[in-house]
KETI-772272 format. One record per residue: residue in three letters; x, y, z of N, C-alpha, C in turn. Coordinates in Angstrom, 2 decimals. Layout:
residu Ala; nX X; nY Y; nZ Z; caX X; caY Y; caZ Z; cX X; cY Y; cZ Z
...
//
This chain:
residu Met; nX 0.81; nY -1.20; nZ 0.00; caX 0.00; caY 0.00; caZ 0.00; cX 0.86; cY 1.26; cZ 0.00
residu Lys; nX 1.96; nY 1.22; nZ 0.74; caX 2.83; caY 2.39; caZ 0.80; cX 3.64; cY 2.58; cZ -0.48
residu Leu; nX 3.97; nY 1.52; nZ -1.16; caX 4.80; caY 1.61; caZ -2.36; cX 4.14; cY 2.47; cZ -3.45
residu Pro; nX 2.85; nY 2.32; nZ -3.76; caX 2.24; caY 3.19; caZ -4.77; cX 2.27; cY 4.67; cZ -4.37
residu Ile; nX 2.09; nY 4.95; nZ -3.08; caX 2.14; caY 6.34; caZ -2.61; cX 3.54; cY 6.90; cZ -2.78
residu Ile; nX 4.55; nY 6.14; nZ -2.42; caX 5.94; caY 6.58; caZ -2.57; cX 6.27; cY 6.81; cZ -4.05
residu Ile; nX 5.85; nY 5.90; nZ -4.91; caX 6.10; caY 6.05; caZ -6.35; cX 5.36; cY 7.29; cZ -6.88
residu Gly; nX 4.14; nY 7.50; nZ -6.42; caX 3.37; caY 8.68; caZ -6.84; cX 4.04; cY 9.98; cZ -6.43
residu Val; nX 4.50; nY 10.04; nZ -5.18; caX 5.18; caY 11.24; caZ -4.67; cX 6.47; cY 11.48; cZ -5.45
residu Ile; nX 7.23; nY 10.44; nZ -5.71; caX 8.47; caY 10.57; caZ -6.48; cX 8.17; cY 11.05; cZ -7.90
residu Ala; nX 7.12; nY 10.52; nZ -8.50; caX 6.74; caY 10.94; caZ -9.86; cX 6.34; cY 12.40; cZ -9.88
residu Ile; nX 5.55; nY 12.83; nZ -8.90; caX 5.14; caY 14.24; caZ -8.83; cX 6.35; cY 15.14; cZ -8.63
residu Leu; nX 7.25; nY 14.75; nZ -7.73; caX 8.46; caY 15.54; caZ -7.50; cX 9.32; cY 15.61; cZ -8.76
residu Ala; nX 9.41; nY 14.52; nZ -9.50; caX 10.19; caY 14.50; caZ -10.75; cX 9.57; cY 15.44; cZ -11.78
residu Val; nX 8.26; nY 15.41; nZ -11.91; caX 7.59; caY 16.29; caZ -12.88; cX 7.77; cY 17.76; cZ -12.47
residu Val; nX 7.54; nY 18.07; nZ -11.19; caX 7.70; caY 19.45; caZ -10.71; cX 9.16; cY 19.90; cZ -10.87
residu Gly; nX 10.10; nY 19.05; nZ -10.47; caX 11.52; caY 19.39; caZ -10.60; cX 11.93; cY 19.63; cZ -12.05
residu Thr; nX 11.45; nY 18.78; nZ -12.95; caX 11.76; caY 18.95; caZ -14.37; cX 11.16; cY 20.25; cZ -14.89
residu Gly; nX 9.93; nY 20.55; nZ -14.47; caX 9.28; caY 21.80; caZ -14.88; cX 10.04; cY 23.02; cZ -14.40
residu Leu; nX 10.48; nY 22.98; nZ -13.16; caX 11.25; caY 24.11; caZ -12.61; cX 12.58; cY 24.26; cZ -13.35
residu Tyr; nX 13.21; nY 23.16; nZ -13.67; caX 14.49; caY 23.21; caZ -14.39; cX 14.30; cY 23.75; cZ -15.81
residu Val; nX 13.32; nY 23.23; nZ -16.51; caX 13.09; caY 23.60; caZ -17.91; cX 12.71; cY 25.08; cZ -18.03
residu Thr; nX 11.94; nY 25.58; nZ -17.08; caX 11.51; caY 26.98; caZ -17.15; cX 12.54; cY 27.95; cZ -16.57
residu Asp; nX 13.66; nY 27.46; nZ -16.07; caX 14.68; caY 28.29; caZ -15.44; cX 14.05; cY 29.13; cZ -14.33
residu Phe; nX 13.26; nY 28.47; nZ -13.51; caX 12.48; caY 29.10; caZ -12.46; cX 13.30; cY 30.03; cZ -11.57
residu Thr; nX 14.52; nY 29.66; nZ -11.23; caX 15.32; caY 30.46; caZ -10.32; cX 15.65; cY 31.84; cZ -10.88
residu Ala; nX 15.63; nY 32.00; nZ -12.19; caX 15.88; caY 33.32; caZ -12.77; cX 14.82; cY 34.33; cZ -12.33
residu Tyr; nX 13.61; nY 33.86; nZ -12.08; caX 12.53; caY 34.75; caZ -11.66; cX 12.65; cY 35.18; cZ -10.21
residu Leu; nX 13.56; nY 34.59; nZ -9.49; caX 13.80; caY 34.98; caZ -8.10; cX 14.80; cY 36.13; cZ -8.01
residu Gly; nX 15.52; nY 36.40; nZ -9.10; caX 16.54; caY 37.43; caZ -9.10; cX 16.03; cY 38.78; cZ -9.56
residu Asn; nX 16.98; nY 39.63; nZ -9.97; caX 16.67; caY 41.01; caZ -10.35; cX 17.08; cY 41.36; cZ -11.78
residu Asn; nX 17.42; nY 40.38; nZ -12.60; caX 17.87; caY 40.67; caZ -13.95; cX 16.68; cY 41.11; cZ -14.82
residu Pro; nX 16.72; nY 42.31; nZ -15.38; caX 15.61; caY 42.81; caZ -16.20; cX 15.28; cY 41.95; cZ -17.41
residu Ser; nX 16.25; nY 41.24; nZ -17.96; caX 15.94; caY 40.42; caZ -19.14; cX 14.98; cY 39.28; cZ -18.78
residu Thr; nX 14.94; nY 38.88; nZ -17.50; caX 13.98; caY 37.87; caZ -17.08; cX 12.56; cY 38.41; cZ -17.25
residu Cys; nX 12.35; nY 39.66; nZ -16.94; caX 11.02; caY 40.26; caZ -17.10; cX 10.64; cY 40.33; cZ -18.57
residu Asn; nX 11.62; nY 40.30; nZ -19.45; caX 11.36; caY 40.39; caZ -20.88; cX 11.26; cY 39.02; cZ -21.54
residu Asn; nX 11.20; nY 37.95; nZ -20.76; caX 11.07; caY 36.62; caZ -21.35; cX 9.79; cY 36.46; cZ -22.14
residu Cys; nX 8.76; nY 37.17; nZ -21.75; caX 7.47; caY 37.08; caZ -22.44; cX 7.41; cY 38.20; cZ -23.48
residu His; nX 7.05; nY 37.86; nZ -24.70; caX 7.10; caY 38.83; caZ -25.79; cX 6.19; cY 40.03; cZ -25.56
residu Val; nX 5.16; nY 39.91; nZ -24.75; caX 4.28; caY 41.05; caZ -24.51; cX 4.97; cY 42.15; cZ -23.71
residu Met; nX 6.09; nY 41.83; nZ -23.10; caX 6.83; caY 42.82; caZ -22.33; cX 7.91; cY 43.52; cZ -23.15
residu Asp; nX 8.05; nY 43.17; nZ -24.42; caX 9.11; caY 43.75; caZ -25.25; cX 9.10; cY 45.27; cZ -25.24
residu Tyr; nX 7.95; nY 45.88; nZ -25.49; caX 7.92; caY 47.34; caZ -25.59; cX 8.17; cY 48.00; cZ -24.23
residu Val; nX 7.74; nY 47.35; nZ -23.13; caX 7.97; caY 47.89; caZ -21.80; cX 9.46; cY 47.82; cZ -21.47
residu Tyr; nX 10.04; nY 46.67; nZ -21.72; caX 11.47; caY 46.48; caZ -21.48; cX 12.30; cY 47.44; cZ -22.34
residu Glu; nX 11.96; nY 47.51; nZ -23.61; caX 12.70; caY 48.37; caZ -24.53; cX 12.60; cY 49.84; cZ -24.13
residu Gly; nX 11.40; nY 50.23; nZ -23.70; caX 11.22; caY 51.60; caZ -23.22; cX 12.09; cY 51.88; cZ -22.01
residu Trp; nX 12.10; nY 50.95; nZ -21.05; caX 12.94; caY 51.11; caZ -19.86; cX 14.41; cY 51.15; cZ -20.25
residu Tyr; nX 14.82; nY 50.26; nZ -21.14; caX 16.22; caY 50.14; caZ -21.53; cX 16.77; cY 51.46; cZ -22.10
residu His; nX 15.95; nY 52.18; nZ -22.83; caX 16.39; caY 53.43; caZ -23.45; cX 16.01; cY 54.67; cZ -22.66
residu Ala; nX 15.30; nY 54.52; nZ -21.57; caX 14.91; caY 55.66; caZ -20.74; cX 15.96; cY 55.91; cZ -19.66
residu Gly; nX 15.81; nY 57.00; nZ -18.96; caX 16.79; caY 57.42; caZ -17.97; cX 16.93; cY 56.50; cZ -16.77
residu His; nX 15.89; nY 55.81; nZ -16.39; caX 15.97; caY 54.98; caZ -15.19; cX 16.80; cY 53.72; cZ -15.36
residu Ser; nX 17.08; nY 53.31; nZ -16.58; caX 17.81; caY 52.05; caZ -16.77; cX 19.21; cY 52.10; cZ -16.19
residu Glu; nX 19.77; nY 53.28; nZ -16.06; caX 21.11; caY 53.40; caZ -15.48; cX 21.08; cY 53.21; cZ -13.97
residu Trp; nX 19.91; nY 53.40; nZ -13.35; caX 19.82; caY 53.43; caZ -11.90; cX 18.98; cY 52.31; cZ -11.29
residu Thr; nX 18.08; nY 51.73; nZ -12.07; caX 17.14; caY 50.79; caZ -11.48; cX 16.95; cY 49.55; cZ -12.34
residu Thr; nX 16.41; nY 48.53; nZ -11.72; caX 15.93; caY 47.34; caZ -12.43; cX 14.41; cY 47.31; cZ -12.25
residu Cys; nX 13.77; nY 46.39; nZ -12.87; caX 12.31; caY 46.26; caZ -12.76; cX 11.87; cY 46.16; cZ -11.30
residu Asn; nX 12.57; nY 45.33; nZ -10.54; caX 12.18; caY 45.10; caZ -9.15; cX 12.37; cY 46.32; cZ -8.27
residu Glu; nX 13.28; nY 47.19; nZ -8.61; caX 13.49; caY 48.41; caZ -7.82; cX 12.21; cY 49.24; cZ -7.75
residu Cys; nX 11.45; nY 49.24; nZ -8.83; caX 10.22; caY 50.03; caZ -8.90; cX 8.95; cY 49.21; cZ -8.66
residu His; nX 8.94; nY 47.95; nZ -9.10; caX 7.70; caY 47.19; caZ -9.15; cX 7.49; cY 46.20; cZ -8.01
residu Thr; nX 8.45; nY 46.08; nZ -7.10; caX 8.26; caY 45.21; caZ -5.94; cX 8.67; cY 45.95; cZ -4.68
residu Pro; nX 8.08; nY 45.58; nZ -3.53; caX 8.53; caY 46.16; caZ -2.26; cX 9.99; cY 45.77; cZ -2.01
residu His; nX 10.65; nY 46.51; nZ -1.16; caX 12.06; caY 46.23; caZ -0.91; cX 12.30; cY 45.30; cZ 0.27
residu Ala; nX 11.30; nY 45.13; nZ 1.12; caX 11.42; caY 44.16; caZ 2.21; cX 11.35; cY 42.76; cZ 1.61
residu Leu; nX 12.15; nY 41.84; nZ 2.13; caX 12.33; caY 40.51; caZ 1.54; cX 11.03; cY 39.73; cZ 1.35
residu Ile; nX 10.27; nY 39.54; nZ 2.40; caX 9.06; caY 38.71; caZ 2.29; cX 8.00; cY 39.37; cZ 1.42
residu Pro; nX 7.66; nY 40.66; nZ 1.62; caX 6.68; caY 41.29; caZ 0.71; cX 7.13; cY 41.28; cZ -0.75
residu Lys; nX 8.44; nY 41.39; nZ -0.98; caX 8.95; caY 41.36; caZ -2.35; cX 8.59; cY 40.04; cZ -3.03
residu Tyr; nX 8.85; nY 38.93; nZ -2.35; caX 8.60; caY 37.62; caZ -2.97; cX 7.12; cY 37.25; cZ -2.98
residu Ile; nX 6.35; nY 37.79; nZ -2.07; caX 4.90; caY 37.61; caZ -2.15; cX 4.38; cY 38.33; cZ -3.39
residu Thr; nX 4.84; nY 39.55; nZ -3.62; caX 4.43; caY 40.32; caZ -4.80; cX 4.89; cY 39.63; cZ -6.08
residu Lys; nX 6.13; nY 39.14; nZ -6.09; caX 6.63; caY 38.43; caZ -7.28; cX 5.80; cY 37.18; cZ -7.55
residu Ala; nX 5.41; nY 36.46; nZ -6.50; caX 4.59; caY 35.25; caZ -6.68; cX 3.20; cY 35.60; cZ -7.21
residu Gln; nX 2.60; nY 36.65; nZ -6.66; caX 1.28; caY 37.07; caZ -7.15; cX 1.35; cY 37.52; cZ -8.60
residu Ser; nX 2.33; nY 38.33; nZ -8.92; caX 2.49; caY 38.80; caZ -10.30; cX 2.77; cY 37.64; cZ -11.24
residu Gly; nX 3.64; nY 36.73; nZ -10.81; caX 3.94; caY 35.56; caZ -11.63; cX 2.71; cY 34.73; cZ -11.90
residu Tyr; nX 1.89; nY 34.55; nZ -10.88; caX 0.64; caY 33.79; caZ -11.05; cX -0.25; cY 34.47; cZ -12.09
residu His; nX -0.42; nY 35.79; nZ -11.98; caX -1.26; caY 36.52; caZ -12.93; cX -0.69; cY 36.45; cZ -14.35
residu His; nX 0.63; nY 36.56; nZ -14.46; caX 1.27; caY 36.51; caZ -15.78; cX 1.11; cY 35.13; cZ -16.42
residu Val; nX 1.35; nY 34.09; nZ -15.65; caX 1.25; caY 32.73; caZ -16.19; cX -0.18; cY 32.41; cZ -16.59
residu Thr; nX -1.14; nY 32.75; nZ -15.73; caX -2.53; caY 32.44; caZ -16.08; cX -2.98; cY 33.24; cZ -17.30
residu Ala; nX -2.55; nY 34.50; nZ -17.41; caX -2.90; caY 35.30; caZ -18.60; cX -2.31; cY 34.66; cZ -19.85
residu Phe; nX -1.07; nY 34.20; nZ -19.76; caX -0.42; caY 33.59; caZ -20.92; cX -1.07; cY 32.26; cZ -21.29
residu Val; nX -1.33; nY 31.43; nZ -20.30; caX -1.90; caY 30.10; caZ -20.55; cX -3.31; cY 30.21; cZ -21.13
residu Phe; nX -4.13; nY 31.10; nZ -20.58; caX -5.51; caY 31.21; caZ -21.02; cX -5.73; cY 32.25; cZ -22.12
residu Gly; nX -4.66; nY 32.93; nZ -22.54; caX -4.75; caY 33.91; caZ -23.62; cX -5.46; cY 35.19; cZ -23.25
residu Asn; nX -5.48; nY 35.52; nZ -21.97; caX -6.14; caY 36.76; caZ -21.51; cX -5.14; cY 37.91; cZ -21.42
residu Ile; nX -4.31; nY 38.08; nZ -22.41; caX -3.30; caY 39.14; caZ -22.38; cX -3.92; cY 40.41; cZ -22.95
residu Pro; nX -3.99; nY 41.46; nZ -22.13; caX -4.62; caY 42.69; caZ -22.61; cX -3.73; cY 43.39; cZ -23.64
residu Asp; nX -4.36; nY 44.16; nZ -24.53; caX -3.58; caY 44.92; caZ -25.51; cX -2.69; cY 45.94; cZ -24.82
residu Ala; nX -3.24; nY 46.61; nZ -23.83; caX -2.47; caY 47.58; caZ -23.04; cX -2.32; cY 47.03; cZ -21.64
residu Ile; nX -1.08; nY 46.80; nZ -21.24; caX -0.82; caY 46.26; caZ -19.90; cX -0.84; cY 47.41; cZ -18.91
residu Arg; nX -1.69; nY 47.29; nZ -17.91; caX -1.83; caY 48.33; caZ -16.89; cX -1.59; cY 47.71; cZ -15.52
residu Ala; nX -0.99; nY 48.49; nZ -14.65; caX -0.71; caY 48.02; caZ -13.29; cX -2.01; cY 47.93; cZ -12.49
residu Lys; nX -2.10; nY 46.90; nZ -11.67; caX -3.23; caY 46.75; caZ -10.76; cX -3.08; cY 47.79; cZ -9.65
residu Pro; nX -4.16; nY 48.13; nZ -8.95; caX -4.08; caY 49.14; caZ -7.88; cX -2.97; cY 48.86; cZ -6.87
residu His; nX -2.80; nY 47.60; nZ -6.45; caX -1.75; caY 47.26; caZ -5.49; cX -0.37; cY 47.56; cZ -6.07
residu Ser; nX -0.16; nY 47.25; nZ -7.35; caX 1.12; caY 47.52; caZ -8.01; cX 1.37; cY 49.02; cZ -8.13
residu Arg; nX 0.32; nY 49.77; nZ -8.40; caX 0.46; caY 51.24; caZ -8.48; cX 0.93; cY 51.82; cZ -7.16
residu Glu; nX 0.40; nY 51.29; nZ -6.07; caX 0.82; caY 51.75; caZ -4.73; cX 2.29; cY 51.43; cZ -4.48
residu Ile; nX 2.73; nY 50.25; nZ -4.88; caX 4.13; caY 49.85; caZ -4.70; cX 5.04; cY 50.77; cZ -5.50
residu Val; nX 4.70; nY 51.03; nZ -6.76; caX 5.51; caY 51.91; caZ -7.58; cX 5.57; cY 53.30; cZ -6.96
residu Gln; nX 4.44; nY 53.81; nZ -6.49; caX 4.40; caY 55.13; caZ -5.86; cX 5.32; cY 55.19; cZ -4.65
residu Glu; nX 5.26; nY 54.16; nZ -3.79; caX 6.12; caY 54.14; caZ -2.61; cX 7.60; cY 54.10; cZ -3.00
residu Asn; nX 7.92; nY 53.37; nZ -4.06; caX 9.31; caY 53.30; caZ -4.50; cX 9.77; cY 54.61; cZ -5.13
residu Cys; nX 8.88; nY 55.31; nZ -5.82; caX 9.23; caY 56.65; caZ -6.32; cX 9.60; cY 57.55; cZ -5.15
residu Lys; nX 8.75; nY 57.54; nZ -4.13; caX 8.98; caY 58.38; caZ -2.96; cX 10.28; cY 58.00; cZ -2.25
residu Arg; nX 10.54; nY 56.70; nZ -2.16; caX 11.75; caY 56.23; caZ -1.46; cX 13.01; cY 56.74; cZ -2.15
residu Cys; nX 13.05; nY 56.63; nZ -3.47; caX 14.26; caY 57.03; caZ -4.20; cX 14.38; cY 58.54; cZ -4.36
residu His; nX 13.25; nY 59.22; nZ -4.47; caX 13.28; caY 60.66; caZ -4.77; cX 12.81; cY 61.49; cZ -3.58
residu Glu; nX 13.06; nY 60.98; nZ -2.37; caX 12.59; caY 61.61; caZ -1.15; cX 13.01; cY 63.08; cZ -1.04
residu Ala; nX 14.28; nY 63.36; nZ -1.28; caX 14.75; caY 64.74; caZ -1.16; cX 14.12; cY 65.65; cZ -2.20
residu Thr; nX 13.93; nY 65.14; nZ -3.39; caX 13.36; caY 65.95; caZ -4.47; cX 11.90; cY 66.29; cZ -4.21
residu Ile; nX 11.16; nY 65.35; nZ -3.68; caX 9.72; caY 65.59; caZ -3.50; cX 9.37; cY 66.23; cZ -2.17
residu Ala; nX 10.34; nY 66.46; nZ -1.30; caX 10.05; caY 67.06; caZ 0.00; cX 9.32; cY 68.40; cZ -0.17
residu Asn; nX 9.75; nY 69.21; nZ -1.09; caX 9.11; caY 70.51; caZ -1.31; cX 7.75; cY 70.36; cZ -2.01
residu Ile; nX 7.64; nY 69.37; nZ -2.88; caX 6.40; caY 69.17; caZ -3.62; cX 5.27; cY 68.74; cZ -2.70
residu Asp; nX 5.57; nY 67.92; nZ -1.70; caX 4.54; caY 67.44; caZ -0.77; cX 3.89; cY 68.58; cZ -0.01
residu Met; nX 4.59; nY 69.70; nZ 0.14; caX 4.04; caY 70.83; caZ 0.87; cX 3.34; cY 71.83; cZ -0.05
residu Ser; nX 3.39; nY 71.59; nZ -1.34; caX 2.78; caY 72.52; caZ -2.29; cX 1.27; cY 72.31; cZ -2.38
residu Pro; nX 0.54; nY 73.27; nZ -2.94; caX -0.91; caY 73.13; caZ -3.08; cX -1.30; cY 71.97; cZ -4.01
residu Met; nX -0.40; nY 71.49; nZ -4.88; caX -0.73; caY 70.41; caZ -5.81; cX -0.68; cY 69.03; cZ -5.15
residu Ala; nX -0.12; nY 68.94; nZ -3.96; caX -0.01; caY 67.63; caZ -3.31; cX -1.41; cY 67.04; cZ -3.12
residu Gly; nX -1.49; nY 65.73; nZ -3.21; caX -2.81; caY 65.13; caZ -3.04; cX -2.83; cY 63.68; cZ -3.44
residu Glu; nX -3.87; nY 63.29; nZ -4.11; caX -4.13; caY 61.90; caZ -4.43; cX -3.47; cY 61.41; cZ -5.71
residu Arg; nX -2.67; nY 62.19; nZ -6.35; caX -2.06; caY 61.80; caZ -7.62; cX -0.83; cY 60.94; cZ -7.40
residu Phe; nX -0.60; nY 60.05; nZ -8.36; caX 0.62; caY 59.26; caZ -8.36; cX 1.71; cY 60.04; cZ -9.08
residu Cys; nX 2.96; nY 59.79; nZ -8.73; caX 4.09; caY 60.44; caZ -9.41; cX 4.02; cY 60.20; cZ -10.92
residu Phe; nX 3.69; nY 58.97; nZ -11.30; caX 3.70; caY 58.59; caZ -12.72; cX 2.49; cY 59.13; cZ -13.48
residu Asp; nX 1.55; nY 59.77; nZ -12.80; caX 0.47; caY 60.45; caZ -13.52; cX 1.05; cY 61.58; cZ -14.37
residu Cys; nX 2.04; nY 62.27; nZ -13.82; caX 2.68; caY 63.36; caZ -14.57; cX 3.98; cY 62.91; cZ -15.23
residu His; nX 4.67; nY 62.00; nZ -14.62; caX 5.98; caY 61.55; caZ -15.10; cX 5.89; cY 60.18; cZ -15.76
residu Arg; nX 4.90; nY 59.99; nZ -16.60; caX 4.61; caY 58.69; caZ -17.22; cX 5.79; cY 58.16; cZ -18.04
residu Ser; nX 6.53; nY 59.01; nZ -18.70; caX 7.61; caY 58.53; caZ -19.58; cX 8.97; cY 58.43; cZ -18.88
residu Ser; nX 9.02; nY 58.75; nZ -17.60; caX 10.31; caY 58.75; caZ -16.90; cX 10.97; cY 57.38; cZ -16.85
residu Ala; nX 10.23; nY 56.37; nZ -16.44; caX 10.83; caY 55.05; caZ -16.24; cX 10.87; cY 54.21; cZ -17.50
residu His; nX 9.86; nY 54.33; nZ -18.35; caX 9.76; caY 53.47; caZ -19.54; cX 9.88; cY 54.24; cZ -20.85
residu Gly; nX 10.21; nY 55.52; nZ -20.80; caX 10.36; caY 56.30; caZ -22.01; cX 9.05; cY 56.58; cZ -22.71
residu Glu; nX 9.13; nY 57.22; nZ -23.84; caX 7.94; caY 57.52; caZ -24.63; cX 7.38; cY 56.24; cZ -25.21
residu Arg; nX 6.09; nY 56.13; nZ -25.27; caX 5.46; caY 54.93; caZ -25.81; cX 5.55; cY 54.92; cZ -27.32
residu Gly; nX 5.82; nY 53.74; nZ -27.87; caX 5.76; caY 53.56; caZ -29.31; cX 6.99; cY 53.99; cZ -30.10
residu Ile; nX 8.09; nY 54.38; nZ -29.43; caX 9.25; caY 54.84; caZ -30.18; cX 10.23; cY 53.72; cZ -30.48
residu Ser; nX 10.06; nY 52.59; nZ -29.84; caX 11.01; caY 51.50; caZ -29.99; cX 10.42; cY 50.37; cZ -30.82
residu Ile; nX 11.23; nY 49.79; nZ -31.69; caX 10.72; caY 48.71; caZ -32.52; cX 11.47; cY 47.40; cZ -32.35
residu Leu; nX 12.60; nY 47.39; nZ -31.68; caX 13.38; caY 46.16; caZ -31.54; cX 13.54; cY 45.77; cZ -30.08
residu Pro; nX 13.19; nY 44.54; nZ -29.72; caX 13.36; caY 44.10; caZ -28.33; cX 14.78; cY 43.60; cZ -28.06
residu Tyr; nX 15.57; nY 44.39; nZ -27.41; caX 16.92; caY 43.96; caZ -27.07; cX 16.92; cY 43.31; cZ -25.71
residu Lys; nX 17.80; nY 42.37; nZ -25.53; caX 17.95; caY 41.72; caZ -24.23; cX 18.98; cY 42.48; cZ -23.42
residu His; nX 18.75; nY 42.57; nZ -22.13; caX 19.64; caY 43.24; caZ -21.20; cX 20.69; cY 42.22; cZ -20.74
residu Thr; nX 21.80; nY 42.17; nZ -21.43; caX 22.82; caY 41.19; caZ -21.11; cX 24.17; cY 41.87; cZ -21.00
residu Glu; nX 25.12; nY 41.14; nZ -20.48; caX 26.47; caY 41.67; caZ -20.31; cX 27.06; cY 42.12; cZ -21.66
residu Glu; nX 26.86; nY 41.34; nZ -22.71; caX 27.49; caY 41.67; caZ -23.99; cX 26.85; cY 42.86; cZ -24.69
residu Asn; nX 25.62; nY 43.26; nZ -24.30; caX 24.95; caY 44.41; caZ -24.92; cX 25.29; cY 45.71; cZ -24.22
residu Gln; nX 26.05; nY 45.66; nZ -23.15; caX 26.35; caY 46.90; caZ -22.43; cX 27.72; cY 47.41; cZ -22.76
//
């Protein structure tokens, strides 16, 4: 009775292990921007970032995930789940937009990096419910639609 259970568990572990190996799962745990560009729908976002000003200072995770260890990987897992299910079921939107939770994370990371710059702005009459990227939309990803070639962010391209 125990032998079929042991064989079943070993088979499941072999399938999961093979899947993790084939998909290079560990790459998604890191911070390399080319990992975010593995899916072709991210080409224009990656390309925009690559040619915009923030590419010299940040990676995707610097802006799109919390910086605390556990919240970062919870966010990466949630995003990964949404990305995989969208890809598998073909629910990929024409225009990729951040979910409200992601917008909050990006806003907090803008504030964290640009704290000294925005100190005066927070006291101005314009301060309020707006996100930084409402006005600075092209700062991190550049102008939309200007790039036509998806380059990979690798050592040899720098």
